[in-house]
C-alpha positions in Angstrom: 100.4 65.7 101.5 98.3 69.1 101.9 95.2 69.2 98.9 96.4 71.1 95.7 93.2 73.3 96.3 94.3 74.2 99.4 98.0 74.7 99.2 96.6 76.8 96.5 94.3 78.6 98.9 97.3 79.1 101.5 99.3 81.0 99.0 96.7 83.3 97.9 96.2 84.4 100.9 99.8 85.2 101.1 100.5 86.9 98.2 97.1 88.6 98.4 99.2 90.8 101.4 102.0 91.3 98.8 100.2 93.0 96.1 100.3 96.2 97.0 100.2 97.5 93.1 97.9 94.9 92.0 98.3 91.2 91.0 101.6 92.0 88.9 103.3 92.0 91.9 103.0 88.5 92.3 102.9 87.0 89.4 106.1 86.0 89.0 106.1 84.3 92.7 102.2 83.0 91.5 104.1 80.8 88.8 106.6 79.8 91.0 104.5 78.2 93.1 101.6 76.9 90.6 103.8 75.8 87.8 106.4 74.7 90.2 104.6 72.1 91.7 103.0 71.0 88.3 99.7 72.5 89.0 100.0 74.0 85.8 102.4 74.0 82.8 103.7 76.8 82.0 102.3 77.1 78.9 99.3 77.0 80.7 99.7 79.8 83.2 100.7 82.2 80.7 97.4 80.9 78.2 95.7 81.6 81.4 97.0 84.5 82.2 96.3 86.1 78.6 92.9 85.5 78.8 92.5 87.0 82.2 94.0 90.2 80.4 91.6 90.3 77.5 88.9 89.7 79.4 86.4 92.5 81.0 87.0 93.6 84.6 89.8 93.2 87.1 93.0 91.1 86.5 92.4 88.8 89.7 90.2 87.0 87.5 93.5 85.3 86.4 93.4 83.3 90.6 89.9 82.6 89.8 90.7 80.8 86.8 93.8 79.3 88.4 90.8 78.2 90.6 88.3 76.7 88.2 91.0 74.9 86.0 92.2 73.1 89.8 89.0 72.5 91.1 86.1 73.9 89.1 83.3 76.0 90.3 83.8 75.3 94.0 88.2 76.1 93.3 87.3 79.0 91.4 85.3 80.2 94.5 87.7 79.5 96.8 90.6 80.8 95.3 88.9 84.4 94.3 87.9 84.3 98.3 91.3 83.1 99.8 92.7 86.1 97.3 90.2 88.7 98.0 89.2 88.7 101.8 92.3 89.4 103.5 93.2 92.4 101.9 89.3 93.9 101.4 89.7 93.6 104.9 93.0 95.8 105.5 92.1 97.8 102.7 88.6 99.4 104.5 90.9 99.6 107.9 93.9 101.3 106.2 91.1 103.4 104.3 90.2 104.5 107.8 93.9 105.3 108.8 94.7 107.0 106.0 92.4 109.6 106.7 93.4 109.8 110.1 97.7 110.0 109.2 97.6 111.1 105.7 99.4 114.2 105.7 102.6 113.0 108.5 105.7 112.7 107.3 106.6 109.2 108.3 103.4 108.0 106.2 104.1 110.0 102.4 107.7 108.4 103.4 106.5 105.1 104.0 104.3 105.7 100.4 106.9 107.0 98.7 108.9 103.9 99.7 106.3 101.3 98.5 107.1 102.8 94.9 110.3 101.0 93.7 109.5 97.8 95.8 106.2 97.2 93.7 108.5 98.6 90.1 110.4 95.6 91.3 108.0 92.8 91.3 106.2 93.6 88.4 109.5 93.7 86.6 110.2 90.3 87.7 106.9 88.9 87.2 107.0 90.2 83.9 110.4 88.5 83.5 108.8 85.3 84.7 105.9 85.1 81.8 108.0 85.9 79.2 110.8 83.6 80.0 107.9 80.9 80.2 105.9 81.8 77.2 108.1 82.7 74.7 110.3 79.9 72.9 113.4 80.6 71.6 114.8 83.8 70.1 111.8 84.3 67.7 109.3 84.6 70.5 112.0 86.6 72.8 111.4 89.1 69.5 107.5 89.3 69.6 107.5 89.5 73.6 109.9 92.7 72.6 108.4 94.1 69.6 104.5 94.0 72.1 105.9 95.6 74.6 107.7 98.6 72.6 103.7 98.7 70.4 102.2 98.9 74.3 104.8 101.7 76.2 105.5 103.8 73.0 102.7 103.1 70.1 99.9 102.8 72.6 98.5 100.1 70.9 95.7 97.7 72.7 96.3 95.3 74.3 93.6 92.8 71.9 95.2 94.3 68.5 99.2 93.2 70.1 97.2 89.7 70.3 96.1 89.7 67.0 99.6 90.3 65.4 101.2 87.9 67.6 98.5 85.4 66.5 99.0 86.6 63.2 102.7 85.6 63.2 102.0 82.5 64.4 99.9 81.4 62.1 102.3 82.4 59.2 104.6 79.9 61.0 107.1 82.8 62.0 107.1 82.1 65.8 
């Protein structure tokens, strides 16, 4: 049986190649693998994701937190490297090709085709996180209200988390 941290790093290497739109794109699959293998519970996975969202810096800090939770400092460094090195290398090569092919029709079509794929993967990730974190109708109502506050009212994520925390303290959820 493979060590869970090694299995996580191999998973992250593969997922990093799919994360064209950022971490959100692979979040659903990452949740399926990490929680499905019992490396973290669903609530802990969601809590680490929330922590990564309110922390300053890039969203990939979430991968670092998972690695840290599974293997301490070494796990954090390994998970971060597994998720970052391959795409950084590919991005450097793609940047060179972009300048060469950027205005060609087939290249513009390829770029346009990746947009709906990325959006679909992000919606799938949001659904899986909501399903793991929201317990019962009240939890789902809070998630819907938080999404509405973010999309239409443009509330800051920390303010939304504060409102949700207040509802929790009041015993509403």
